[in-house]
N, C-alpha and C positions, 0 to 999 in steps of 0.2 A: 914140474907142474905146481904152480902156487895157487892155493885156494885161500881166499881172504874172506873172513866173516866181518860184515859191517853191521853193527847194532845201532839203529837210529834211535836217538833219545832226546827228549826235551821236557821241560817243566811247564812251559807256557801253553797249557791246553785249557780251552774254555770250559769244557764239560766237567773235567776233574783235574784241576791244576795240581801239579806235584804228585801225580798218582804213582810215578815210578819211585818216589821216595817213601811211600807207605811201607810199613814194616810187616814182615811175615816171619815169625820166629826169630825176631831180632835182626833180620837182614832186610835191606830194601828190596823192593820188587826188581829194581835194576840189577842188584847184586845176584839175585836168584837167576835172572835171565842170563847174565854174564857167566855164571858158574855152569849153567847147563850148556851153553854154547862152547865154553872152554872144554867141556867133557867130550866133545865130538872129535874123534881121532883123525878124521880126514881134513880137518881145518889146520892150515899151516900158520895162520896169523889171525888175530882178532883185534878189532878197533871199535871204539864207541864214537860215533859221529854225532855231534850236538851243535846247536846254533851258537854263533858268536854272541857275546853279551853276558852281563852279570847274572842273568837268570840261570845260566848253565854252570855257575860256580859249584853248586852241590854235586853235579855230575863230574866235574873236573876233580873234585876232592875225592870222590869214590874211586875214580880211575887211578889217581895218584896213590891212594892208600893200598890199592890192590896191584899196583905196578902194571896196569893195563893201559895201552896206548889210547889216547883220545885225539880227536880231530875236530876243530871248530870250523863251521862253514855257514852257508846261508840258512836262515830259518825257514823261509817259505819255499825257496827253490831247493827242495830236498834232492832232486836229481843232480843239481850242480854240486851239492854237498857230497853225494856219493861219488860223482865223477872226479872231483878234485882230490878226494881222499884216495880213491883207487889209482888215480894217475901217479900219485907219489909213491905208492907201494908196489905198483906194477904186477898185479896178479893176472893169471889167465882166467880164473873163475871167481865169482863173487857170490857169497851167500848173504841174502838180505834177511835180517831178523829185526822185528820191532820190539822195543824195550818193555812194552806192556804185556809181555807173554812170559810170566814167571814159570809156566809149566811146559815150555817147549822142551822136546825130548832129544837128548844127545844122540841116541842111537838112530832115531828117525832122521835127524840131520845127516848122519853118515849115509843112511840108505838113500836119501834123495840125492846127495852128492854123487854117490856111486852110480846110481841110475842115470843121472845127467851125463856123466862122463862116458858110461857104457853106450848110451844112445847117441853120443856125439851131438848132443843138443846145444842149441844156443840159449834156450830158456827152459827151465823145468820148475814145476810147482806141484805141491801135493794138494792144492785147492783150485786147480785150473778147471777141472771138470768133476763130474761124479764118477765113482764114489770118492768123496773128499774126506780129508781129515778135519778135525774140529777147528773152529776159529780159535786162535791162540796156540795152535800147533802149526801155524803158517810157516812154510819154508819155501823160499824162492832161491834158485841158483841161475845165474846167467853169466855169459862170457863178458870179459872186459870190452871186446869189440862191439858187442850188442849195446852195452852201456854207453860207449862212446858215440855210436850212431844216434842213440836216443838223445844224448846231450847236444849233439850237433843239429839235429833236425826237428826235435819236438818244440813246438811253439805255444801250445795251449797250457795255461796255468795249471789245469787239472793234471796234465801229464808231468809237469815239472814238480808238482807237489807229491804225486803218488809213485814216482820212480819207474815202475815197471809197466804202466799201461801202454806206453808207446812201444816198448819192447815186444809186448804180447801182440800188438796190432801190426807190427812191421812184417810184411809178407816175406822178407828176405830171411827171417829167423825161423829156425826149427824149434817149435814150442812143444814140450812134452809134459804129460801129466803122470805123476807118480800116484797110482791108485791106492786108496785105503782098502782093507779087506771087506768092509761094508761101508755104506754111506753114513758118515758122522758129521756132515757139513752143517747141520743145525745145532750141534753141541757148541757151547761157548766156554772157552777157557781164558779168553783175553780179558783185560781189565779196562773198562770204560767208565764205570759208575761205582759209587760206594756199595751198591748192592752186589756188583760183581766181586768187589774186594771182600765183602763179608762172606760171600759164598765160597770163594777160593780159600780164604782163611779158615773157615769152619771145616771144609771138606778135606783140605790137603795139608794144612799147617798147624791147626789146633792151638793157635796162640790167642790169648785173650787181650793182647795189647794192640791198641790202634794208635799210630802216631806217625810223625814225620821225622 
């Protein structure tokens, strides 16, 4: 049974461009995210999926320096980027992680994967319902078959951009929620603004250096 983690990453964001290249204790946000995903014991393979084009060169460089596999695909059709990547690597289960989550927890990733497999689920998330884990601890696990159906049948741009919305709405899928011990859904650990970055840096990394 092969479990593939796909970290989606890009630098061309309107609200905070290059946010995954911001530094926390001398490492980029992307590197922290990759390190935490790499620490999950139930993941067999990890790949960073980024858009084609020169804007992704910093991501490619980080992957090359750390000997992490990268995959270049569509910028806007993220569903196609996931599918084409997974189609090459042939996993049974896919773990979706976004690269703006430097605090994602390795052990929690393993627990969600184990729950997904034990429940024989098609799709599992720790933020599907309440009680939910914090924003920034988002973990989604789905089967390759579910991803392939979404790729074939989803037509709406929103579904193509957000990868899992069609999977969650597909009545043929068994969708499961991995519950938090208490509802933490309003807590935010993800990085969307400079204010988020400053808060994460101050609380969890203690570095005074801000840079790209």
